[in-house]
N, CA, C, O and the ligand as a Tripos MOL2 file, in Angstrom:
@<TRIPOS>MOLECULE
protein
  301   299    76     0     0
PROTEIN
NO_CHARGES

@<TRIPOS>ATOM
      1 N          -6.0980   -5.7570  -10.6370 N.3       1 MET1
      2 CA         -6.6580   -4.7050   -9.8060 C.3       1 MET1
      3 C          -7.3300   -3.6620  -10.6690 C.2       1 MET1
      4 O          -6.6600   -2.7980  -11.2340 O.2       1 MET1
      5 N          -8.6190   -3.7270  -10.7750 N.am      2 ASN2
      6 CA         -9.3350   -2.7260  -11.5470 C.3       2 ASN2
      7 C         -10.1080   -1.8190  -10.6170 C.2       2 ASN2
      8 O         -10.8760   -2.2630   -9.7630 O.2       2 ASN2
      9 N          -9.8830   -0.5600  -10.8090 N.am      3 LEU3
     10 CA        -10.5680    0.4020   -9.9680 C.3       3 LEU3
     11 C         -11.7230    0.9950  -10.7570 C.2       3 LEU3
     12 O         -11.5350    1.5710  -11.8280 O.2       3 LEU3
     13 N         -12.9070    0.8460  -10.2120 N.am      4 ASP4
     14 CA        -14.0860    1.4310  -10.8340 C.3       4 ASP4
     15 C         -13.9340    2.9520  -10.8290 C.2       4 ASP4
     16 O         -13.6930    3.5540   -9.7820 O.2       4 ASP4
     17 N         -14.0760    3.5610  -11.9900 N.am      5 VAL5
     18 CA        -13.8640    5.0100  -12.0790 C.3       5 VAL5
     19 C         -14.8740    5.7970  -11.2740 C.2       5 VAL5
     20 O         -14.6420    6.9570  -10.9310 O.2       5 VAL5
     21 N         -15.9980    5.1620  -10.9730 N.am      6 ASN6
     22 CA        -17.0320    5.8750  -10.2210 C.3       6 ASN6
     23 C         -16.8060    5.8240   -8.7160 C.2       6 ASN6
     24 O         -17.5140    6.4740   -7.9460 O.2       6 ASN6
     25 N         -15.8360    5.0640   -8.3200 N.am      7 GLU7
     26 CA        -15.5850    4.9480   -6.8930 C.3       7 GLU7
     27 C         -14.8860    6.1890   -6.3580 C.2       7 GLU7
     28 O         -14.0660    6.8060   -7.0370 O.2       7 GLU7
     29 N         -15.2200    6.5290   -5.1650 N.am      8 THR8
     30 CA        -14.5540    7.6380   -4.5090 C.3       8 THR8
     31 C         -13.3500    7.1160   -3.7630 C.2       8 THR8
     32 O         -13.4600    6.2040   -2.9440 O.2       8 THR8
     33 N         -12.2100    7.6940   -4.0460 N.am      9 VAL9
     34 CA        -11.0040    7.2770   -3.3530 C.3       9 VAL9
     35 C         -10.7160    8.2620   -2.2320 C.2       9 VAL9
     36 O         -10.6920    9.4770   -2.4310 O.2       9 VAL9
     37 N         -10.5000    7.7090   -1.0600 N.am     10 GLN10
     38 CA        -10.2260    8.5190    0.1220 C.3      10 GLN10
     39 C          -8.7620    8.4320    0.5030 C.2      10 GLN10
     40 O          -8.1480    7.3690    0.4180 O.2      10 GLN10
     41 N          -8.2250    9.5270    0.9100 N.am     11 ASN11
     42 CA         -6.8640    9.5630    1.4360 C.3      11 ASN11
     43 C          -6.8740    9.2730    2.9250 C.2      11 ASN11
     44 O          -7.5950    9.9240    3.6810 O.2      11 ASN11
     45 N          -6.0850    8.3090    3.3480 N.am     12 LEU12
     46 CA         -5.9900    8.0370    4.7730 C.3      12 LEU12
     47 C          -4.5780    8.3620    5.2510 C.2      12 LEU12
     48 O          -3.6470    8.5020    4.4580 O.2      12 LEU12
     49 N          -4.4520    8.4750    6.5540 N.am     13 ASP13
     50 CA         -3.1400    8.7850    7.1160 C.3      13 ASP13
     51 C          -2.4470    7.5130    7.5740 C.2      13 ASP13
     52 O          -2.7890    6.9330    8.6040 O.2      13 ASP13
     53 N          -1.4750    7.0970    6.7920 N.am     14 PHE14
     54 CA         -0.7380    5.8700    7.0960 C.3      14 PHE14
     55 C          -0.1230    5.9120    8.4850 C.2      14 PHE14
     56 O          -0.0440    4.8900    9.1670 O.2      14 PHE14
     57 N           0.3090    7.0860    8.9000 N.am     15 TYR15
     58 CA          1.0380    7.2060   10.1630 C.3      15 TYR15
     59 C           0.1340    7.1600   11.3930 C.2      15 TYR15
     60 O           0.6070    7.2360   12.5270 O.2      15 TYR15
     61 N          -1.1910    7.0330   11.1530 N.am     16 GLN16
     62 CA         -2.1050    6.7930   12.2700 C.3      16 GLN16
     63 C          -2.0730    5.3290   12.7050 C.2      16 GLN16
     64 O          -2.5920    4.9770   13.7640 O.2      16 GLN16
     65 N          -1.4720    4.5000   11.8980 N.am     17 ARG17
     66 CA         -1.3990    3.0730   12.2330 C.3      17 ARG17
     67 C          -0.4110    2.8340   13.3690 C.2      17 ARG17
     68 O           0.5290    3.6050   13.5620 O.2      17 ARG17
     69 N          -0.6390    1.7510   14.1190 N.am     18 PRO18
     70 CA          0.3450    1.3950   15.1530 C.3      18 PRO18
     71 C           1.7200    1.1740   14.5210 C.2      18 PRO18
     72 O           1.8320    0.7670   13.3650 O.2      18 PRO18
     73 N           2.7300    1.4420   15.2840 N.am     19 GLU19
     74 CA          4.0850    1.4180   14.7450 C.3      19 GLU19
     75 C           4.4780    0.0410   14.1860 C.2      19 GLU19
     76 O           5.1810   -0.0470   13.1800 O.2      19 GLU19
     77 N           4.0200   -1.0230   14.8420 N.am     20 ASP20
     78 CA          4.4010   -2.3460   14.3430 C.3      20 ASP20
     79 C           3.7460   -2.6360   13.0000 C.2      20 ASP20
     80 O           4.3250   -3.3210   12.1560 O.2      20 ASP20
     81 N           2.5260   -2.1100   12.8000 N.am     21 GLU21
     82 CA          1.8710   -2.2770   11.4970 C.3      21 GLU21
     83 C           2.6080   -1.4800   10.4220 C.2      21 GLU21
     84 O           2.8140   -1.9530    9.3040 O.2      21 GLU21
     85 N           2.9950   -0.2660   10.7870 N.am     22 GLN22
     86 CA          3.7480    0.5480    9.8330 C.3      22 GLN22
     87 C           5.0060   -0.1790    9.3840 C.2      22 GLN22
     88 O           5.3200   -0.2330    8.1940 O.2      22 GLN22
     89 N           5.7140   -0.7310   10.3490 N.am     23 THR23
     90 CA          6.9470   -1.4540   10.0470 C.3      23 THR23
     91 C           6.6820   -2.6250    9.1110 C.2      23 THR23
     92 O           7.4280   -2.8570    8.1590 O.2      23 THR23
     93 N           5.6080   -3.3610    9.3930 N.am     24 ASP24
     94 CA          5.2620   -4.4990    8.5330 C.3      24 ASP24
     95 C           4.9550   -4.0470    7.1110 C.2      24 ASP24
     96 O           5.4910   -4.5900    6.1440 O.2      24 ASP24
     97 N           4.0900   -3.0520    6.9980 N.am     25 PHE25
     98 CA          3.6970   -2.6050    5.6640 C.3      25 PHE25
     99 C           4.8730   -2.0360    4.8790 C.2      25 PHE25
    100 O           4.9310   -2.1590    3.6560 O.2      25 PHE25
    101 N           5.8010   -1.4190    5.5840 N.am     26 LEU26
    102 CA          6.9480   -0.8180    4.9050 C.3      26 LEU26
    103 C           7.9860   -1.8500    4.4960 C.2      26 LEU26
    104 O           8.8290   -1.5870    3.6380 O.2      26 LEU26
    105 N           7.9240   -3.0140    5.1060 N.am     27 SER27
    106 CA          8.9490   -4.0140    4.7770 C.3      27 SER27
    107 C           8.3970   -5.1630    3.9390 C.2      27 SER27
    108 O           9.1260   -5.7640    3.1510 O.2      27 SER27
    109 N           7.0950   -5.4730    4.1080 N.am     28 LEU28
    110 CA          6.5140   -6.5920    3.3700 C.3      28 LEU28
    111 C           5.8990   -6.0760    2.0770 C.2      28 LEU28
    112 O           4.7310   -5.6900    2.0360 O.2      28 LEU28
    113 N           6.7000   -6.0770    1.0340 N.am     29 THR29
    114 CA          6.2590   -5.4870   -0.2340 C.3      29 THR29
    115 C           6.5110   -6.4420   -1.3870 C.2      29 THR29
    116 O           7.2170   -7.4420   -1.2590 O.2      29 THR29
    117 N           5.9150   -6.1020   -2.5070 N.am     30 TRP30
    118 CA          6.2320   -6.7870   -3.7500 C.3      30 TRP30
    119 C           6.5040   -5.7200   -4.8030 C.2      30 TRP30
    120 O           5.6630   -4.8530   -5.0450 O.2      30 TRP30
    121 N           7.6870   -5.7810   -5.4330 N.am     31 CYS31
    122 CA          8.0070   -4.8230   -6.4750 C.3      31 CYS31
    123 C           7.9430   -5.5010   -7.8370 C.2      31 CYS31
    124 O           8.6290   -6.4900   -8.0940 O.2      31 CYS31
    125 N           7.0960   -4.9410   -8.7070 N.am     32 ASN32
    126 CA          6.9510   -5.4850  -10.0580 C.3      32 ASN32
    127 C           8.1760   -5.2370  -10.9240 C.2      32 ASN32
    128 O           8.4620   -6.0030  -11.8440 O.2      32 ASN32
    129 N           8.8860   -4.1760  -10.6280 N.am     33 GLU33
    130 CA         10.0710   -3.8390  -11.4210 C.3      33 GLU33
    131 C          11.2400   -4.7440  -11.0510 C.2      33 GLU33
    132 O          11.8950   -5.3190  -11.9200 O.2      33 GLU33
    133 N          11.4900   -4.8590   -9.7610 N.am     34 CYS34
    134 CA         12.5850   -5.7160   -9.3010 C.3      34 CYS34
    135 C          12.1940   -7.1850   -9.3680 C.2      34 CYS34
    136 O          13.0480   -8.0720   -9.3900 O.2      34 CYS34
    137 N          10.8740   -7.4290   -9.3990 N.am     35 ASN35
    138 CA         10.3860   -8.7960   -9.3840 C.3      35 ASN35
    139 C          10.8300   -9.5330   -8.1160 C.2      35 ASN35
    140 O          11.1590  -10.7190   -8.1380 O.2      35 ASN35
    141 N          10.8230   -8.7910   -7.0290 N.am     36 GLU36
    142 CA         11.2400   -9.3830   -5.7670 C.3      36 GLU36
    143 C          10.3420   -8.9020   -4.6330 C.2      36 GLU36
    144 O           9.7830   -7.8060   -4.6720 O.2      36 GLU36
    145 N          10.2240   -9.7520   -3.6320 N.am     37 MET37
    146 CA          9.4020   -9.3710   -2.4970 C.3      37 MET37
    147 C          10.2530   -8.8340   -1.3510 C.2      37 MET37
    148 O          11.4540   -9.0860   -1.2480 O.2      37 MET37
    149 N           9.5560   -8.0730   -0.4890 N.am     38 ASP38
    150 CA         10.1400   -7.5960    0.7630 C.3      38 ASP38
    151 C          11.4030   -6.7520    0.6020 C.2      38 ASP38
    152 O          12.3280   -6.8290    1.4110 O.2      38 ASP38
    153 N          11.4190   -5.9500   -0.4530 N.am     39 LEU39
    154 CA         12.5310   -5.0120   -0.6120 C.3      39 LEU39
    155 C          12.3050   -3.7670    0.2320 C.2      39 LEU39
    156 O          13.2420   -3.0460    0.5740 O.2      39 LEU39
    157 N          11.0620   -3.5370    0.5510 N.am     40 GLY40
    158 CA         10.7170   -2.3750    1.3590 C.3      40 GLY40
    159 C          10.2310   -1.2180    0.5160 C.2      40 GLY40
    160 O          10.5180   -1.1460   -0.6790 O.2      40 GLY40
    161 N           9.4990   -0.3180    1.1330 N.am     41 MET41
    162 CA          9.0100    0.8720    0.4320 C.3      41 MET41
    163 C           9.2420    2.1180    1.2700 C.2      41 MET41
    164 O           9.3860    2.0580    2.4910 O.2      41 MET41
    165 N           9.2750    3.2550    0.5710 N.am     42 THR42
    166 CA          9.3790    4.5350    1.2460 C.3      42 THR42
    167 C           8.1850    5.3850    0.8200 C.2      42 THR42
    168 O           7.4690    5.0370   -0.1190 O.2      42 THR42
    169 N           7.9790    6.4940    1.5120 N.am     43 ASP43
    170 CA          6.9590    7.4510    1.1120 C.3      43 ASP43
    171 C           5.5610    6.8230    1.0160 C.2      43 ASP43
    172 O           4.8800    6.9840    0.0040 O.2      43 ASP43
    173 N           5.1320    6.1100    2.0660 N.am     44 PRO44
    174 CA          3.8530    5.4100    1.9980 C.3      44 PRO44
    175 C           2.6530    6.3480    2.0400 C.2      44 PRO44
    176 O           2.6280    7.3160    2.8000 O.2      44 PRO44
    177 N           1.6740    6.0440    1.2210 N.am     45 LYS45
    178 CA          0.4040    6.7680    1.2560 C.3      45 LYS45
    179 C          -0.7050    5.7350    1.2680 C.2      45 LYS45
    180 O          -0.6660    4.7380    0.5470 O.2      45 LYS45
    181 N          -1.6980    6.0040    2.1130 N.am     46 GLU46
    182 CA         -2.7690    5.0330    2.2670 C.3      46 GLU46
    183 C          -4.0560    5.5590    1.6460 C.2      46 GLU46
    184 O          -4.4230    6.7200    1.8230 O.2      46 GLU46
    185 N          -4.7260    4.6850    0.9210 N.am     47 TYR47
    186 CA         -5.9750    5.0640    0.2640 C.3      47 TYR47
    187 C          -7.0170    3.9920    0.4940 C.2      47 TYR47
    188 O          -6.6890    2.8270    0.7180 O.2      47 TYR47
    189 N          -8.2750    4.3940    0.4370 N.am     48 CYS48
    190 CA         -9.3210    3.3880    0.3750 C.3      48 CYS48
    191 C         -10.4580    3.8900   -0.5010 C.2      48 CYS48
    192 O         -10.7210    5.0880   -0.6000 O.2      48 CYS48
    193 N         -11.1160    2.9360   -1.1280 N.am     49 SER49
    194 CA        -12.3030    3.2230   -1.9100 C.3      49 SER49
    195 C         -13.3840    2.2850   -1.4110 C.2      49 SER49
    196 O         -13.1980    1.5960   -0.4090 O.2      49 SER49
    197 N         -14.5080    2.2540   -2.1000 N.am     50 ASP50
    198 CA        -15.6030    1.4000   -1.6450 C.3      50 ASP50
    199 C         -15.2070   -0.0680   -1.5930 C.2      50 ASP50
    200 O         -15.6270   -0.7950   -0.6930 O.2      50 ASP50
    201 N         -14.4170   -0.4970   -2.5350 N.am     51 SER51
    202 CA        -14.1290   -1.9220   -2.6280 C.3      51 SER51
    203 C         -12.6930   -2.2890   -2.2800 C.2      51 SER51
    204 O         -12.3690   -3.4660   -2.1240 O.2      51 SER51
    205 N         -11.8390   -1.2870   -2.1600 N.am     52 ARG52
    206 CA        -10.4320   -1.6030   -1.9430 C.3      52 ARG52
    207 C          -9.8160   -0.7080   -0.8920 C.2      52 ARG52
    208 O         -10.3270    0.3630   -0.5660 O.2      52 ARG52
    209 N          -8.6990   -1.1870   -0.3750 N.am     53 HIS53
    210 CA         -7.9540   -0.4530    0.6350 C.3      53 HIS53
    211 C          -6.4920   -0.7970    0.3800 C.2      53 HIS53
    212 O          -6.1200   -1.9710    0.3730 O.2      53 HIS53
    213 N          -5.6750    0.2050    0.1740 N.am     54 TRP54
    214 CA         -4.3050   -0.1290   -0.2040 C.3      54 TRP54
    215 C          -3.3140    0.9470    0.2270 C.2      54 TRP54
    216 O          -3.6770    2.0800    0.5420 O.2      54 TRP54
    217 N          -2.0610    0.5440    0.2250 N.am     55 ILE55
    218 CA         -0.9680    1.4530    0.5440 C.3      55 ILE55
    219 C          -0.0540    1.5350   -0.6630 C.2      55 ILE55
    220 O           0.3280    0.5240   -1.2520 O.2      55 ILE55
    221 N           0.2850    2.7560   -1.0130 N.am     56 GLU56
    222 CA          1.1080    2.9850   -2.1800 C.3      56 GLU56
    223 C           2.4020    3.6400   -1.7300 C.2      56 GLU56
    224 O           2.3830    4.6190   -0.9850 O.2      56 GLU56
    225 N           3.5100    3.1070   -2.1760 N.am     57 GLY57
    226 CA          4.7880    3.6990   -1.8100 C.3      57 GLY57
    227 C           5.7840    3.5260   -2.9380 C.2      57 GLY57
    228 O           5.4200    3.1760   -4.0600 O.2      57 GLY57
    229 N           7.0360    3.7740   -2.6300 N.am     58 LYS58
    230 CA          8.0830    3.6250   -3.6340 C.3      58 LYS58
    231 C           9.0510    2.5330   -3.2080 C.2      58 LYS58
    232 O           9.4500    2.4530   -2.0460 O.2      58 LYS58
    233 N           9.4190    1.6980   -4.1640 N.am     59 CYS59
    234 CA         10.3820    0.6450   -3.9070 C.3      59 CYS59
    235 C          11.6910    1.2660   -3.4290 C.2      59 CYS59
    236 O          12.1870    2.2280   -4.0150 O.2      59 CYS59
    237 N          12.2380    0.7040   -2.3620 N.am     60 LYS60
    238 CA         13.4870    1.2210   -1.8050 C.3      60 LYS60
    239 C          14.6540    1.0280   -2.7660 C.2      60 LYS60
    240 O          15.6420    1.7600   -2.7130 O.2      60 LYS60
    241 N          14.5290    0.0390   -3.6410 N.am     61 VAL61
    242 CA         15.6320   -0.2930   -4.5360 C.3      61 VAL61
    243 C          15.5580    0.5100   -5.8360 C.2      61 VAL61
    244 O          16.5470    1.1180   -6.2480 O.2      61 VAL61
    245 N          14.3850    0.5140   -6.4850 N.am     62 CYS62
    246 CA         14.3060    1.1160   -7.8210 C.3      62 CYS62
    247 C          13.3660    2.3220   -7.8820 C.2      62 CYS62
    248 O          13.2550    2.9610   -8.9280 O.2      62 CYS62
    249 N          12.6890    2.6410   -6.7770 N.am     63 SER63
    250 CA         11.7740    3.7840   -6.7100 C.3      63 SER63
    251 C          10.5110    3.6400   -7.5500 C.2      63 SER63
    252 O           9.7720    4.6090   -7.7220 O.2      63 SER63
    253 N          10.2560    2.4530   -8.0720 N.am     64 ALA64
    254 CA          8.9920    2.2200   -8.7700 C.3      64 ALA64
    255 C           7.8470    2.2290   -7.7550 C.2      64 ALA64
    256 O           8.0580    2.0370   -6.5580 O.2      64 ALA64
    257 N           6.6430    2.4540   -8.2520 N.am     65 VAL65
    258 CA          5.4950    2.4580   -7.3570 C.3      65 VAL65
    259 C           5.1920    1.0380   -6.8930 C.2      65 VAL65
    260 O           5.0940    0.1080   -7.6930 O.2      65 VAL65
    261 N           5.0480    0.8990   -5.5890 N.am     66 VAL66
    262 CA          4.7430   -0.3930   -4.9740 C.3      66 VAL66
    263 C           3.3850   -0.2760   -4.3030 C.2      66 VAL66
    264 O           3.1310    0.6720   -3.5590 O.2      66 VAL66
    265 N           2.5270   -1.2290   -4.5630 N.am     67 ILE67
    266 CA          1.1940   -1.1990   -3.9650 C.3      67 ILE67
    267 C           0.9740   -2.4370   -3.1280 C.2      67 ILE67
    268 O           1.1920   -3.5610   -3.5790 O.2      67 ILE67
    269 N           0.5380   -2.2140   -1.8970 N.am     68 THR68
    270 CA          0.1790   -3.3220   -1.0120 C.3      68 THR68
    271 C          -1.3050   -3.2290   -0.7220 C.2      68 THR68
    272 O          -1.7710   -2.2520   -0.1370 O.2      68 THR68
    273 N          -2.0470   -4.2440   -1.1300 N.am     69 GLU69
    274 CA         -3.4740   -4.2580   -0.8270 C.3      69 GLU69
    275 C          -3.7030   -4.7620    0.5790 C.2      69 GLU69
    276 O          -3.0450   -5.7010    1.0280 O.2      69 GLU69
    277 N          -4.6220   -4.1470    1.2620 N.am     70 ILE70
    278 CA         -4.9360   -4.5450    2.6240 C.3      70 ILE70
    279 C          -6.2140   -5.3720    2.6080 C.2      70 ILE70
    280 O          -7.2630   -4.9300    2.1390 O.2      70 ILE70
    281 N          -6.0950   -6.5760    3.1300 N.am     71 GLN71
    282 CA         -7.2700   -7.4400    3.2370 C.3      71 GLN71
    283 C          -7.8700   -7.2190    4.6090 C.2      71 GLN71
    284 O          -7.1940   -7.3550    5.6290 O.2      71 GLN71
    285 N          -9.1280   -6.8810    4.6200 N.am     72 GLU72
    286 CA         -9.7520   -6.6020    5.9060 C.3      72 GLU72
    287 C         -10.9450   -7.5100    6.1390 C.2      72 GLU72
    288 O         -11.6860   -7.8560    5.2180 O.2      72 GLU72
    289 N         -11.1050   -7.8800    7.3850 N.am     73 ASP73
    290 CA        -12.2820   -8.6530    7.7500 C.3      73 ASP73
    291 C         -13.2450   -7.7230    8.4540 C.2      73 ASP73
    292 O         -13.3520   -7.7020    9.6800 O.2      73 ASP73
    293 N         -13.9240   -6.9750    7.6530 N.am     74 GLU74
    294 CA        -14.8960   -6.0500    8.2310 C.3      74 GLU74
    295 C         -16.2780   -6.4480    7.7870 C.2      74 GLU74
    296 O         -16.4760   -6.9410    6.6760 O.2      74 GLU74
    297 N         -17.2180   -6.2300    8.6540 N.am     75 GLU75
    298 CA        -18.5760   -6.5670    8.2690 C.3      75 GLU75
    299 C         -19.1820   -5.4560    7.4380 C.2      75 GLU75
    300 O         -20.3340   -5.5580    7.0160 O.2      75 GLU75
    301 ZN         11.9330   -2.2370   -7.1730 Zn       76 ZN76
@<TRIPOS>BOND
     1     1     2 1
     2     2     3 1
     3     3     4 2
     4     3     5 am
     5     5     6 1
     6     6     7 1
     7     7     8 2
     8     7     9 am
     9     9    10 1
    10    10    11 1
    11    11    12 2
    12    11    13 am
    13    13    14 1
    14    14    15 1
    15    15    16 2
    16    15    17 am
    17    17    18 1
    18    18    19 1
    19    19    20 2
    20    19    21 am
    21    21    22 1
    22    22    23 1
    23    23    24 2
    24    23    25 am
    25    25    26 1
    26    26    27 1
    27    27    28 2
    28    27    29 am
    29    29    30 1
    30    30    31 1
    31    31    32 2
    32    31    33 am
    33    33    34 1
    34    34    35 1
    35    35    36 2
    36    35    37 am
    37    37    38 1
    38    38    39 1
    39    39    40 2
    40    39    41 am
    41    41    42 1
    42    42    43 1
    43    43    44 2
    44    43    45 am
    45    45    46 1
    46    46    47 1
    47    47    48 2
    48    47    49 am
    49    49    50 1
    50    50    51 1
    51    51    52 2
    52    51    53 am
    53    53    54 1
    54    54    55 1
    55    55    56 2
    56    55    57 am
    57    57    58 1
    58    58    59 1
    59    59    60 2
    60    59    61 am
    61    61    62 1
    62    62    63 1
    63    63    64 2
    64    63    65 am
    65    65    66 1
    66    66    67 1
    67    67    68 2
    68    67    69 am
    69    69    70 1
    70    70    71 1
    71    71    72 2
    72    71    73 am
    73    73    74 1
    74    74    75 1
    75    75    76 2
    76    75    77 am
    77    77    78 1
    78    78    79 1
    79    79    80 2
    80    79    81 am
    81    81    82 1
    82    82    83 1
    83    83    84 2
    84    83    85 am
    85    85    86 1
    86    86    87 1
    87    87    88 2
    88    87    89 am
    89    89    90 1
    90    90    91 1
    91    91    92 2
    92    91    93 am
    93    93    94 1
    94    94    95 1
    95    95    96 2
    96    95    97 am
    97    97    98 1
    98    98    99 1
    99    99   100 2
   100    99   101 am
   101   101   102 1
   102   102   103 1
   103   103   104 2
   104   103   105 am
   105   105   106 1
   106   106   107 1
   107   107   108 2
   108   107   109 am
   109   109   110 1
   110   110   111 1
   111   111   112 2
   112   111   113 am
   113   113   114 1
   114   114   115 1
   115   115   116 2
   116   115   117 am
   117   117   118 1
   118   118   119 1
   119   119   120 2
   120   119   121 am
   121   121   122 1
   122   122   123 1
   123   123   124 2
   124   123   125 am
   125   125   126 1
   126   126   127 1
   127   127   128 2
   128   127   129 am
   129   129   130 1
   130   130   131 1
   131   131   132 2
   132   131   133 am
   133   133   134 1
   134   134   135 1
   135   135   136 2
   136   135   137 am
   137   137   138 1
   138   138   139 1
   139   139   140 2
   140   139   141 am
   141   141   142 1
   142   142   143 1
   143   143   144 2
   144   143   145 am
   145   145   146 1
   146   146   147 1
   147   147   148 2
   148   147   149 am
   149   149   150 1
   150   150   151 1
   151   151   152 2
   152   151   153 am
   153   153   154 1
   154   154   155 1
   155   155   156 2
   156   155   157 am
   157   157   158 1
   158   158   159 1
   159   159   160 2
   160   159   161 am
   161   161   162 1
   162   162   163 1
   163   163   164 2
   164   163   165 am
   165   165   166 1
   166   166   167 1
   167   167   168 2
   168   167   169 am
   169   169   170 1
   170   170   171 1
   171   171   172 2
   172   171   173 am
   173   173   174 1
   174   174   175 1
   175   175   176 2
   176   175   177 am
   177   177   178 1
   178   178   179 1
   179   179   180 2
   180   179   181 am
   181   181   182 1
   182   182   183 1
   183   183   184 2
   184   183   185 am
   185   185   186 1
   186   186   187 1
   187   187   188 2
   188   187   189 am
   189   189   190 1
   190   190   191 1
   191   191   192 2
   192   191   193 am
   193   193   194 1
   194   194   195 1
   195   195   196 2
   196   195   197 am
   197   197   198 1
   198   198   199 1
   199   199   200 2
   200   199   201 am
   201   201   202 1
   202   202   203 1
   203   203   204 2
   204   203   205 am
   205   205   206 1
   206   206   207 1
   207   207   208 2
   208   207   209 am
   209   209   210 1
   210   210   211 1
   211   211   212 2
   212   211   213 am
   213   213   214 1
   214   214   215 1
   215   215   216 2
   216   215   217 am
   217   217   218 1
   218   218   219 1
   219   219   220 2
   220   219   221 am
   221   221   222 1
   222   222   223 1
   223   223   224 2
   224   223   225 am
   225   225   226 1
   226   226   227 1
   227   227   228 2
   228   227   229 am
   229   229   230 1
   230   230   231 1
   231   231   232 2
   232   231   233 am
   233   233   234 1
   234   234   235 1
   235   235   236 2
   236   235   237 am
   237   237   238 1
   238   238   239 1
   239   239   240 2
   240   239   241 am
   241   241   242 1
   242   242   243 1
   243   243   244 2
   244   243   245 am
   245   245   246 1
   246   246   247 1
   247   247   248 2
   248   247   249 am
   249   249   250 1
   250   250   251 1
   251   251   252 2
   252   251   253 am
   253   253   254 1
   254   254   255 1
   255   255   256 2
   256   255   257 am
   257   257   258 1
   258   258   259 1
   259   259   260 2
   260   259   261 am
   261   261   262 1
   262   262   263 1
   263   263   264 2
   264   263   265 am
   265   265   266 1
   266   266   267 1
   267   267   268 2
   268   267   269 am
   269   269   270 1
   270   270   271 1
   271   271   272 2
   272   271   273 am
   273   273   274 1
   274   274   275 1
   275   275   276 2
   276   275   277 am
   277   277   278 1
   278   278   279 1
   279   279   280 2
   280   279   281 am
   281   281   282 1
   282   282   283 1
   283   283   284 2
   284   283   285 am
   285   285   286 1
   286   286   287 1
   287   287   288 2
   288   287   289 am
   289   289   290 1
   290   290   291 1
   291   291   292 2
   292   291   293 am
   293   293   294 1
   294   294   295 1
   295   295   296 2
   296   295   297 am
   297   297   298 1
   298   298   299 1
   299   299   300 2
@<TRIPOS>SUBSTRUCTURE
     1 MET1         2 RESIDUE 1 A MET
     2 ASN2         6 RESIDUE 1 A ASN
     3 LEU3        10 RESIDUE 1 A LEU
     4 ASP4        14 RESIDUE 1 A ASP
     5 VAL5        18 RESIDUE 1 A VAL
     6 ASN6        22 RESIDUE 1 A ASN
     7 GLU7        26 RESIDUE 1 A GLU
     8 THR8        30 RESIDUE 1 A THR
     9 VAL9        34 RESIDUE 1 A VAL
    10 GLN10       38 RESIDUE 1 A GLN
    11 ASN11       42 RESIDUE 1 A ASN
    12 LEU12       46 RESIDUE 1 A LEU
    13 ASP13       50 RESIDUE 1 A ASP
    14 PHE14       54 RESIDUE 1 A PHE
    15 TYR15       58 RESIDUE 1 A TYR
    16 GLN16       62 RESIDUE 1 A GLN
    17 ARG17       66 RESIDUE 1 A ARG
    18 PRO18       70 RESIDUE 1 A PRO
    19 GLU19       74 RESIDUE 1 A GLU
    20 ASP20       78 RESIDUE 1 A ASP
    21 GLU21       82 RESIDUE 1 A GLU
    22 GLN22       86 RESIDUE 1 A GLN
    23 THR23       90 RESIDUE 1 A THR
    24 ASP24       94 RESIDUE 1 A ASP
    25 PHE25       98 RESIDUE 1 A PHE
    26 LEU26      102 RESIDUE 1 A LEU
    27 SER27      106 RESIDUE 1 A SER
    28 LEU28      110 RESIDUE 1 A LEU
    29 THR29      114 RESIDUE 1 A THR
    30 TRP30      118 RESIDUE 1 A TRP
    31 CYS31      122 RESIDUE 1 A CYS
    32 ASN32      126 RESIDUE 1 A ASN
    33 GLU33      130 RESIDUE 1 A GLU
    34 CYS34      134 RESIDUE 1 A CYS
    35 ASN35      138 RESIDUE 1 A ASN
    36 GLU36      142 RESIDUE 1 A GLU
    37 MET37      146 RESIDUE 1 A MET
    38 ASP38      150 RESIDUE 1 A ASP
    39 LEU39      154 RESIDUE 1 A LEU
    40 GLY40      158 RESIDUE 1 A GLY
    41 MET41      162 RESIDUE 1 A MET
    42 THR42      166 RESIDUE 1 A THR
    43 ASP43      170 RESIDUE 1 A ASP
    44 PRO44      174 RESIDUE 1 A PRO
    45 LYS45      178 RESIDUE 1 A LYS
    46 GLU46      182 RESIDUE 1 A GLU
    47 TYR47      186 RESIDUE 1 A TYR
    48 CYS48      190 RESIDUE 1 A CYS
    49 SER49      194 RESIDUE 1 A SER
    50 ASP50      198 RESIDUE 1 A ASP
    51 SER51      202 RESIDUE 1 A SER
    52 ARG52      206 RESIDUE 1 A ARG
    53 HIS53      210 RESIDUE 1 A HIS
    54 TRP54      214 RESIDUE 1 A TRP
    55 ILE55      218 RESIDUE 1 A ILE
    56 GLU56      222 RESIDUE 1 A GLU
    57 GLY57      226 RESIDUE 1 A GLY
    58 LYS58      230 RESIDUE 1 A LYS
    59 CYS59      234 RESIDUE 1 A CYS
    60 LYS60      238 RESIDUE 1 A LYS
    61 VAL61      242 RESIDUE 1 A VAL
    62 CYS62      246 RESIDUE 1 A CYS
    63 SER63      250 RESIDUE 1 A SER
    64 ALA64      254 RESIDUE 1 A ALA
    65 VAL65      258 RESIDUE 1 A VAL
    66 VAL66      262 RESIDUE 1 A VAL
    67 ILE67      266 RESIDUE 1 A ILE
    68 THR68      270 RESIDUE 1 A THR
    69 GLU69      274 RESIDUE 1 A GLU
    70 ILE70      278 RESIDUE 1 A ILE
    71 GLN71      282 RESIDUE 1 A GLN
    72 GLU72      286 RESIDUE 1 A GLU
    73 ASP73      290 RESIDUE 1 A ASP
    74 GLU74      294 RESIDUE 1 A GLU
    75 GLU75      298 RESIDUE 1 A GLU
    76 ZN76       301 GROUP 0 **** ****
């Protein structure tokens, strides 16, 4: 995941998402520290740039930063 330094990163409001999506994003995670999936995250923050869209939170187990990239089918 390389972020172009020239890209503008926008802050989005994670809590504007439908509740079922929030639940999914908060539970379907991958933690690099624990090396395990679906441990869950807390404190979610949503960002997007020109080329990427992602949610950043903290691993529920070890509090490391957890990033979930959002794949979108947008034209
Ligand atoms: Zn962890």
